[in-house]
Structure formats: structure tokens, C-alpha cells
ZALO-532020 format. One record per residue (C-alpha): residue number from 1; residue in three letters; x, z, y negated. Coordinates in nm, 2 decimals, padded with zeros to 4 digits, always signed. Layout:
residues N
  pos  code       X       Z       Y
  NUM   Ala       X       Z       Y
...
This chain:
residues 344
  pos  code       X       Z       Y
    1   Met  -00.20  +03.68  -00.54
    2   Thr  -00.20  +03.46  -00.84
    3   Glu  -00.38  +03.72  -01.13
    4   Ala  -00.69  +03.54  -01.18
    5   Arg  -00.80  +03.38  -01.53
    6   Ala  -01.17  +03.54  -01.68
    7   Gly  -01.30  +03.21  -01.74
    8   Gly  -01.27  +03.07  -01.39
    9   Val  -01.31  +02.73  -01.29
   10   Ala  -01.68  +02.45  -01.28
   11   Val  -01.67  +02.23  -01.02
   12   Val  -01.84  +01.92  -01.14
   13   Met  -01.95  +01.68  -00.86
   14   Gly  -02.21  +01.47  -00.69
   15   Ala  -02.35  +01.70  -00.35
   16   Glu  -02.24  +01.51  -00.10
   17   Glu  -01.89  +01.47  -00.24
   18   Leu  -01.83  +01.82  -00.27
   19   Gly  -01.92  +01.89  +00.09
   20   Val  -01.64  +01.66  +00.21
   21   Val  -01.43  +01.73  -00.11
   22   Met  -01.45  +02.07  -00.15
   23   Pro  -01.57  +02.25  +00.13
   24   Gly  -01.66  +02.59  +00.17
   25   Asp  -01.30  +02.73  +00.29
   26   Leu  -01.13  +02.55  -00.09
   27   Leu  -01.43  +02.70  -00.25
   28   Glu  -01.28  +03.08  -00.17
   29   Arg  -00.95  +02.98  -00.26
   30   Leu  -01.07  +02.85  -00.58
   31   Gly  -01.25  +03.23  -00.61
   32   Glu  -00.91  +03.38  -00.52
   33   Leu  -00.72  +03.21  -00.78
   34   Thr  -00.96  +03.23  -01.05
   35   Gly  -01.17  +03.54  -01.05
   36   Arg  -01.50  +03.33  -01.04
   37   Val  -01.68  +02.92  -00.93
   38   Val  -01.92  +02.77  -01.07
   39   Leu  -02.11  +02.52  -00.91
   40   Val  -02.30  +02.27  -01.15
   41   Lys  -02.62  +02.19  -01.01
   42   Pro  -02.74  +01.84  -01.02
   43   Ile  -02.73  +01.63  -01.37
   44   Gln  -02.96  +01.57  -01.58
   45   Thr  -03.04  +01.34  -01.83
   46   Gly  -03.05  +01.50  -02.28
   47   Glu  -03.28  +01.43  -02.54
   48   Asp  -03.06  +01.10  -02.60
   49   Gly  -03.04  +00.95  -02.25
   50   Glu  -02.70  +01.14  -02.21
   51   Lys  -02.61  +01.21  -01.88
   52   Ile  -02.53  +01.60  -01.90
   53   Pro  -02.37  +01.87  -01.60
   54   Val  -02.61  +02.19  -01.58
   55   Ala  -02.41  +02.47  -01.46
   56   Gly  -02.75  +02.76  -01.42
   57   Pro  -02.81  +03.07  -01.58
   58   Glu  -02.47  +03.10  -01.59
   59   Gly  -02.34  +02.85  -01.82
   60   Leu  -02.00  +02.70  -01.87
   61   Glu  -01.97  +02.88  -02.20
   62   Asp  -01.61  +03.10  -02.02
   63   Val  -01.50  +02.82  -01.80
   64   Glu  -01.13  +02.76  -01.89
   65   Val  -01.07  +02.50  -01.54
   66   Leu  -01.29  +02.22  -01.42
   67   Val  -01.29  +02.04  -01.10
   68   Thr  -01.42  +01.77  -01.09
   69   Gly  -01.44  +01.41  -00.89
   70   Trp  -01.73  +01.16  -00.81
   71   Gly  -02.06  +01.22  -00.92
   72   Cys  -01.91  +01.36  -01.27
   73   Pro  -02.02  +01.23  -01.59
   74   Pro  -01.83  +01.11  -01.87
   75   Leu  -01.65  +01.42  -02.05
   76   Thr  -01.82  +01.38  -02.37
   77   Lys  -01.87  +01.57  -02.67
   78   Ala  -02.21  +01.69  -02.56
   79   Val  -02.00  +01.79  -02.21
   80   Leu  -01.73  +01.93  -02.41
   81   Asp  -01.96  +02.17  -02.63
   82   Arg  -02.11  +02.31  -02.31
   83   Ala  -01.74  +02.43  -02.26
   84   Pro  -01.57  +02.56  -02.55
   85   Arg  -01.28  +02.74  -02.39
   86   Leu  -01.18  +02.44  -02.14
   87   Arg  -00.81  +02.39  -02.10
   88   Val  -00.74  +02.19  -01.82
   89   Val  -00.91  +01.91  -01.61
   90   Val  -00.83  +01.85  -01.26
   91   His  -01.04  +01.56  -01.13
   92   Ala  -01.03  +01.56  -00.72
   93   Ala  -01.08  +01.19  -00.72
   94   Gly  -00.86  +00.88  -00.81
   95   Ser  -00.91  +00.65  -01.13
   96   Val  -00.94  +00.90  -01.36
   97   Lys  -00.97  +00.68  -01.70
   98   Trp  -01.32  +00.68  -01.71
   99   Leu  -01.41  +01.02  -01.73
  100   Val  -01.17  +01.13  -02.03
  101   Ala  -01.20  +00.80  -02.24
  102   Ala  -01.34  +01.02  -02.54
  103   Glu  -01.13  +01.11  -02.79
  104   Glu  -01.29  +01.48  -02.75
  105   Val  -01.09  +01.57  -02.49
  106   Trp  -00.72  +01.48  -02.63
  107   Glu  -00.86  +01.60  -02.98
  108   Arg  -00.92  +01.96  -02.83
  109   Gly  -00.57  +01.96  -02.64
  110   Ile  -00.75  +01.94  -02.32
  111   Ala  -00.51  +01.86  -02.03
  112   Val  -00.57  +01.65  -01.72
  113   Ser  -00.44  +01.60  -01.41
  114   Ser  -00.58  +01.36  -01.15
  115   Ala  -00.54  +01.34  -00.77
  116   Ala  -00.50  +01.00  -00.77
  117   Glu  -00.14  +01.03  -00.59
  118   Ala  -00.35  +01.20  -00.31
  119   Asn  -00.54  +00.92  -00.26
  120   Ala  -00.30  +00.63  -00.32
  121   Gly  -00.20  +00.70  +00.07
  122   Pro  -00.54  +00.60  +00.20
  123   Val  -00.55  +00.30  -00.01
  124   Ala  -00.19  +00.21  +00.14
  125   Asp  -00.21  +00.25  +00.50
  126   Phe  -00.52  +00.05  +00.46
  127   Thr  -00.36  -00.29  +00.26
  128   Leu  -00.03  -00.21  +00.51
  129   Ala  -00.28  -00.30  +00.82
  130   Val  -00.47  -00.53  +00.65
  131   Ile  -00.14  -00.75  +00.55
  132   Ala  -00.05  -00.69  +00.94
  133   Leu  -00.37  -00.85  +01.04
  134   Ala  -00.35  -01.11  +00.77
  135   Ala  -00.02  -01.19  +00.85
  136   Lys  -00.12  -01.28  +01.25
  137   Gly  -00.37  -01.48  +01.09
  138   Ala  -00.62  -01.26  +01.26
  139   Leu  -00.96  -01.39  +01.08
  140   Pro  -00.90  -01.74  +01.15
  141   Met  -00.79  -01.68  +01.49
  142   Ala  -01.11  -01.51  +01.54
  143   Ala  -01.33  -01.73  +01.40
  144   Ala  -01.19  -01.95  +01.63
  145   Tyr  -01.23  -01.76  +01.91
  146   Ala  -01.66  -01.68  +01.80
  147   Asn  -01.66  -02.05  +01.85
  148   Gly  -01.54  -02.09  +02.25
  149   Arg  -01.20  -02.19  +02.13
  150   Trp  -00.91  -02.08  +02.26
  151   Pro  -00.64  -02.10  +02.00
  152   Ala  -00.38  -02.24  +02.16
  153   Phe  +00.03  -02.06  +02.19
  154   Thr  +00.17  -02.34  +01.89
  155   Glu  -00.17  -02.19  +01.71
  156   Arg  -00.09  -01.81  +01.68
  157   Arg  +00.10  -01.69  +01.39
  158   Gly  +00.33  -01.41  +01.38
  159   Ala  +00.42  -01.17  +01.08
  160   Asp  +00.80  -01.23  +01.10
  161   Gly  +00.94  -01.36  +00.77
  162   Arg  +00.61  -01.39  +00.62
  163   Thr  +00.64  -01.35  +00.21
  164   Val  +00.38  -01.13  +00.09
  165   Gly  +00.35  -01.13  -00.31
  166   Val  +00.22  -00.79  -00.47
  167   Ile  +00.08  -00.80  -00.80
  168   Gly  +00.16  -00.45  -00.94
  169   Ala  +00.40  -00.15  -00.92
  170   Ser  +00.11  +00.09  -00.99
  171   Arg  +00.15  +00.39  -00.73
  172   Ile  -00.02  +00.23  -00.44
  173   Gly  +00.16  -00.09  -00.53
  174   Arg  +00.46  +00.09  -00.50
  175   Arg  +00.39  +00.28  -00.13
  176   Val  +00.28  -00.10  -00.01
  177   Thr  +00.58  -00.25  -00.09
  178   Ala  +00.76  +00.05  +00.08
  179   Gly  +00.59  +00.02  +00.40
  180   Leu  +00.67  -00.38  +00.41
  181   Arg  +01.04  -00.29  +00.41
  182   Ala  +00.97  -00.06  +00.65
  183   Ser  +00.81  -00.28  +00.87
  184   Ala  +01.00  -00.50  +01.16
  185   Ala  +00.87  -00.78  +01.05
  186   Gly  +01.15  -00.86  +00.82
  187   Tyr  +00.82  -00.96  +00.52
  188   Arg  +00.99  -01.10  +00.25
  189   Val  +00.88  -00.89  -00.09
  190   Leu  +00.74  -01.06  -00.40
  191   Leu  +00.65  -00.81  -00.74
  192   Phe  +00.54  -00.97  -01.06
  193   Asp  +00.44  -00.68  -01.29
  194   Pro  +00.58  -00.68  -01.62
  195   Tyr  +00.68  -00.34  -01.67
  196   Val  +00.91  -00.35  -01.42
  197   Thr  +01.27  -00.47  -01.49
  198   Asp  +01.51  -00.63  -01.29
  199   Glu  +01.68  -00.30  -01.19
  200   Asp  +01.35  -00.11  -01.10
  201   Ala  +01.25  -00.43  -00.81
  202   Glu  +01.59  -00.36  -00.67
  203   Arg  +01.59  +00.02  -00.64
  204   Met  +01.25  -00.08  -00.51
  205   Gly  +01.40  -00.33  -00.28
  206   Val  +01.23  -00.62  -00.39
  207   Glu  +01.22  -00.96  -00.57
  208   Arg  +01.09  -00.95  -00.93
  209   Val  +00.89  -01.26  -00.99
  210   Ala  +00.88  -01.31  -01.35
  211   Cys  +00.53  -01.50  -01.35
  212   Leu  +00.23  -01.51  -01.13
  213   Ala  +00.24  -01.81  -01.08
  214   Asp  +00.59  -01.78  -00.93
  215   Leu  +00.43  -01.54  -00.68
  216   Cys  +00.13  -01.72  -00.59
  217   Arg  +00.33  -02.04  -00.52
  218   Ala  +00.61  -01.85  -00.27
  219   Ser  +00.33  -01.63  -00.12
  220   Asp  +00.17  -01.68  +00.25
  221   Ile  +00.02  -01.31  +00.12
  222   Val  -00.10  -01.20  -00.22
  223   Thr  -00.26  -00.85  -00.23
  224   Val  -00.40  -00.67  -00.55
  225   His  -00.31  -00.35  -00.73
  226   Ala  -00.30  -00.36  -01.10
  227   Pro  -00.50  -00.15  -01.29
  228   Glu  -00.84  -00.32  -01.44
  229   Thr  -00.77  -00.38  -01.83
  230   Pro  -00.84  -00.68  -02.05
  231   Glu  -00.59  -00.82  -01.98
  232   Thr  -00.60  -00.85  -01.59
  233   His  -00.94  -00.95  -01.60
  234   Arg  -00.97  -01.23  -01.37
  235   Leu  -00.60  -01.25  -01.35
  236   Leu  -00.57  -01.45  -01.02
  237   Asp  -00.83  -01.71  -01.17
  238   Glu  -00.86  -02.12  -01.04
  239   Glu  -00.52  -02.17  -01.17
  240   His  -00.36  -01.90  -01.00
  241   Leu  -00.56  -01.92  -00.66
  242   Ala  -00.49  -02.29  -00.62
  243   Leu  -00.14  -02.18  -00.64
  244   Ile  -00.12  -01.99  -00.32
  245   Pro  -00.03  -02.25  +00.00
  246   Asp  -00.27  -02.35  +00.24
  247   Gly  -00.38  -02.11  +00.49
  248   Gly  -00.31  -01.82  +00.26
  249   Thr  -00.47  -01.46  +00.27
  250   Val  -00.61  -01.24  -00.03
  251   Ile  -00.61  -00.86  -00.03
  252   Asn  -00.76  -00.70  -00.30
  253   Thr  -00.80  -00.32  -00.26
  254   Ala  -00.76  -00.26  -00.65
  255   Arg  -01.07  -00.35  -00.89
  256   Gly  -01.29  -00.68  -00.79
  257   Ser  -01.28  -00.77  -01.21
  258   Ile  -00.91  -00.88  -01.16
  259   Val  -01.03  -01.19  -00.90
  260   Asp  -01.23  -01.47  -01.01
  261   Thr  -01.46  -01.35  -00.72
  262   Gly  -01.65  -01.73  -00.72
  263   Val  -01.33  -01.92  -00.72
  264   Leu  -01.21  -01.74  -00.44
  265   Glu  -01.52  -01.76  -00.24
  266   Arg  -01.49  -02.19  -00.29
  267   Glu  -01.13  -02.11  -00.21
  268   Cys  -01.21  -01.97  +00.13
  269   Ala  -01.52  -02.20  +00.22
  270   Ser  -01.32  -02.50  +00.24
  271   Gly  -01.14  -02.27  +00.48
  272   Arg  -00.80  -02.32  +00.24
  273   Leu  -00.74  -01.94  +00.20
  274   Ser  -00.86  -01.61  +00.36
  275   Ala  -00.95  -01.30  +00.20
  276   Trp  -00.96  -00.92  +00.29
  277   Leu  -01.18  -00.75  -00.02
  278   Asp  -01.27  -00.40  -00.04
  279   Val  -01.39  -00.46  -00.36
  280   Thr  -01.60  -00.73  -00.55
  281   Asp  -01.69  -00.82  -00.90
  282   Pro  -01.94  -00.75  -00.89
  283   Glu  -02.05  -00.46  -00.68
  284   Pro  -02.19  -00.44  -00.42
  285   Leu  -02.25  -00.79  -00.36
  286   Glu  -02.60  -00.91  -00.33
  287   Lys  -02.67  -01.00  +00.08
  288   Glu  -02.73  -01.35  -00.01
  289   Gln  -02.32  -01.39  -00.15
  290   Gln  -02.16  -01.63  +00.05
  291   Leu  -01.82  -01.40  +00.06
  292   Leu  -02.01  -01.14  +00.30
  293   Ser  -02.09  -01.45  +00.55
  294   Leu  -01.77  -01.69  +00.57
  295   Pro  -01.58  -01.62  +00.90
  296   Gln  -01.29  -01.58  +00.75
  297   Val  -01.35  -01.32  +00.48
  298   Met  -01.38  -00.96  +00.54
  299   Val  -01.54  -00.78  +00.24
  300   Thr  -01.57  -00.38  +00.32
  301   Pro  -01.77  -00.13  +00.07
  302   His  -01.49  +00.00  -00.11
  303   Ile  -01.36  +00.18  +00.17
  304   Ala  -01.00  +00.19  +00.14
  305   Gly  -00.98  +00.47  -00.09
  306   Ala  -01.02  +00.92  +00.13
  307   Gln  -01.34  +00.90  +00.27
  308   Gly  -01.47  +01.09  +00.49
  309   Ser  -01.23  +01.34  +00.68
  310   Glu  -00.96  +01.22  +00.39
  311   Gly  -01.18  +01.38  +00.15
  312   Arg  -01.07  +01.68  +00.23
  313   Arg  -00.68  +01.59  +00.11
  314   Leu  -00.78  +01.53  -00.24
  315   Gly  -00.97  +01.91  -00.28
  316   Val  -00.66  +02.06  -00.11
  317   Trp  -00.47  +01.86  -00.37
  318   Ala  -00.66  +02.00  -00.62
  319   Val  -00.71  +02.35  -00.54
  320   Glu  -00.28  +02.33  -00.53
  321   Glu  -00.30  +02.22  -00.86
  322   Val  -00.53  +02.48  -01.00
  323   Gly  -00.27  +02.73  -00.87
  324   Arg  +00.04  +02.54  -01.04
  325   Trp  -00.15  +02.53  -01.38
  326   Leu  -00.26  +02.93  -01.30
  327   Arg  +00.14  +02.98  -01.23
  328   Gly  +00.26  +02.81  -01.59
  329   Glu  +00.36  +02.51  -01.35
  330   Arg  +00.39  +02.16  -01.44
  331   Leu  +00.09  +02.00  -01.32
  332   Val  +00.20  +01.69  -01.05
  333   Gly  -00.04  +01.49  -01.18
  334   Glu  -00.08  +01.53  -01.55
  335   Val  -00.20  +01.22  -01.69
  336   Arg  -00.10  +01.15  -02.10
  337   Arg  -00.35  +01.01  -02.32
  338   Glu  -00.11  +00.72  -02.40
  339   Glu  -00.10  +00.60  -02.03
  340   Leu  -00.47  +00.58  -01.98
  341   Gly  -00.48  +00.20  -02.09
  342   Arg  -00.22  +00.12  -01.77
  343   Leu  -00.45  +00.34  -01.51
  344   Ala  -00.63  +00.18  -01.26
């Protein structure tokens, strides 16, 4: 057994998330690794209105390892002051940018690791399933069927030879491109990412396009996998959505703000485009929002990432990552300060 650290580990996440991500056997394993596990109680609001975690009478003063997840507040100075010996944060969820944005995290030399890679698998699987459905024209075909019309054989679409435009060579985007290349459908895969070179694209087996307009113009299906940054805000705007050919499909499993929701709604309401959206802007949508009732649009409530039974993957990953840190090994999910601007 690895020698335990005296400070132990604190687990900070919502009560519902805790039971899914870090069930009893994983907490027990954490205890074996670290000597002491502090389960943080529900979040309270401090005097200045800031949300801070409460660890109970034992406190966080000796904690060296923080395992976080959904429901954990941002690690501001007020939070970090409660854990002066903190040395590493292991985030058992995907996006970590919001959690460690405070300069104090990096100034104190705290190592940060994220389970984004473990979370990427379910998102990529979800996206690939949706691409297959979109390539077959599942939504317009289902709408026709519901209206009492059995589509003629000549109306039915096939996936073979479809062009899929991938926006963003993120860890999820790369998984999606790999899945598309492995498909028997023989998809043509285009990629737009300003940080990817021609050599990178060749290794990925995709065609790099220099501008987003070219990707939209050539793609039957456009799938979004870029991070949420000022540069990507409404990246798919009126100009670019108009370039997608009639009958095309927009898929977004990244962040809702990357697509102009109002423009996409109009394009879909006209019948020109279809859409599969797991994220929206705003999120959630008001129940009166037209997107929720359009027959060629499917909106799901941010379910593509690790959900239900998949949540345990994140907990297993976090326990393994804590073990690696205790053994002095490289953190496989390490996040560096300079990378934050490009993370989802």
C-alpha cells in the first residue's frame, strides 16, 4: 500500500454528485491512500456573499489533496485560506477553468488535474451516435412519419459519403474524428481549428480547412467541439449558418454560446436546417422557446457528458490520479496555467 499522507484528502462536491461519482468503495480507497477523508458538508454563504465549503469540526487546515466535482465553489482566496496546506486539486469532472481561475491557486503552487479525458468518452460516443442519425436524416424522416407520410425510397438518406465538418480539435473533437474515420460510412472529415497545422491534420487523417466559412460551405453536418472563449462566442453566427447547405445539420455538444441560438432557431424554423443540441444559450431554455418544439430539432438537457452509471468513471479516475500524485508520478490530467484560455 502507498504510504499515506498525514494531511489526507477532502472531497468537495454536491451531495447528489457525491453518491454517483464517489460512492462508498471509492471513498474507502481514498482513505487507504491518504489516511483521512474529509467529506465537505453543504456549501454555506460567507459574510461577503461568497459561497464557501464547510468541512465540519475537523476542518481543512491539514488537507493536502482536494477532490472536487460539480457543486464545488470556485477556489477563491477565501476558500484556499481554509486549506493552507493544500498541494493538489483533482477535479472529478470535465471543465475545470471556472474552478481554478483565481490567481491564488497558481501563486500558491497548487497542482491541478482534471478528469476531462475520462469525461470525453461519453461526449464523443453521444456525438458519434447523433452524427449517424443526422446522416440518415432521422429528424425530418421522423417528422414526415408523424405527419402521416411514409417517406418514399428515393427520399431516404444514407450516411455513405457524407461530409462532416468538425469545429475544434479538442480531446472530444479528436475522439469524434477518430470515430468518423473508423466508420464504414466513409465520411469525408473536415477540421477547422486555428491551432492545428497541416501536419497535425494529416496525422489525424482529416482535411484541415483554413477558415470556418469553407467548412460550413462544404459540410452536410457541422459538429461543434471548440472551447468557450471570447473568440468563439457566437462563432457559428448568421453568416456561417447561412453557408451550410440546405438540409444540413448543426450538432452542438460543446458550449451553447458558440452558436447564435436565435439565428439557428430561424434557420430550423424555416425547414432549411436541422439541429441536435445538448447545450444551448441560454441554458436551460424557457419552455416556450421555439427550438424545443421544432420537428427537425432535438434538444437534450446537457446529458452528453458522464451521467448516471458513467459518473463512476470520473471517481475511479480521480482515485487513480490521487494515487499517482502520492507516488510522485506525473499527473495524467495535469492542467497548466497557460492552458486555461484554450480549455472548454
